[in-house]
C-alpha positions, -999 to 999 in steps of 0.1 A, spaced: -119 -622 309 -132 -595 288 -123 -592 251 -99 -564 242 -111 -537 219 -89 -521 192 -96 -485 200 -68 -480 226 -41 -499 244 -58 -502 278 -95 -507 269 -105 -487 300 -124 -462 278 -143 -489 260 -181 -489 268 -181 -526 273 -153 -524 298 -159 -509 332 -125 -517 348 -90 -517 336 -90 -556 339 -93 -558 301 -58 -543 299 -44 -575 312 -65 -596 289 -48 -626 274 -59 -618 239 -42 -584 241 -10 -600 254 -10 -624 225 -13 -594 202 18 -579 218 37 -612 215 26 -615 178 38 -579 172 72 -587 188 75 -619 168 68 -598 137 95 -574 146 120 -601 153 110 -619 121 116 -587 102 150 -584 118 159 -619 109 147 -613 73 169 -582 70 199 -601 84 193 -629 60 192 -604 31 224 -588 43 241 -622 45 229 -630 10 242 -597 -4 275 -602 13 278 -637 -2 269 -623 -36 296 -597 -32 321 -623 -22 312 -644 -52 317 -613 -75 350 -605 -59 363 -641 -63 352 -641 -99 370 -609 -106 401 -622 -89 400 -653 -110 396 -633 -142 426 -611 -132 447 -641 -124 438 -658 -157 446 -626 -176 479 -623 -159 488 -659 -168 479 -653 -204 500 -622 -205 529 -640 -189 526 -669 -213 525 -644 -242 555 -626 -229 574 -658 -224 566 -668 -260 579 -635 -273 610 -637 -252 618 -672 -266 610 -660 -301 634 -630 -299 661 -648 -279 
């Protein structure tokens, strides 16, 4: 097998290559596979970041709900105290 050059995708114009056999070179195929792995890895990274952002948003929403509930409980308790006081 001939080594693939980096000047083009088929290597048929490379001076060291006289036929298009270099286009099917294993090294070049590995390069394509590595590129695809990189793209898939990037996709997985983006998906992981989106999941993390969603989880952070859910945590923020839960915290705000908890604060609202606690505030409502305090208001209710205060109202009940006032009601008992003026009853």
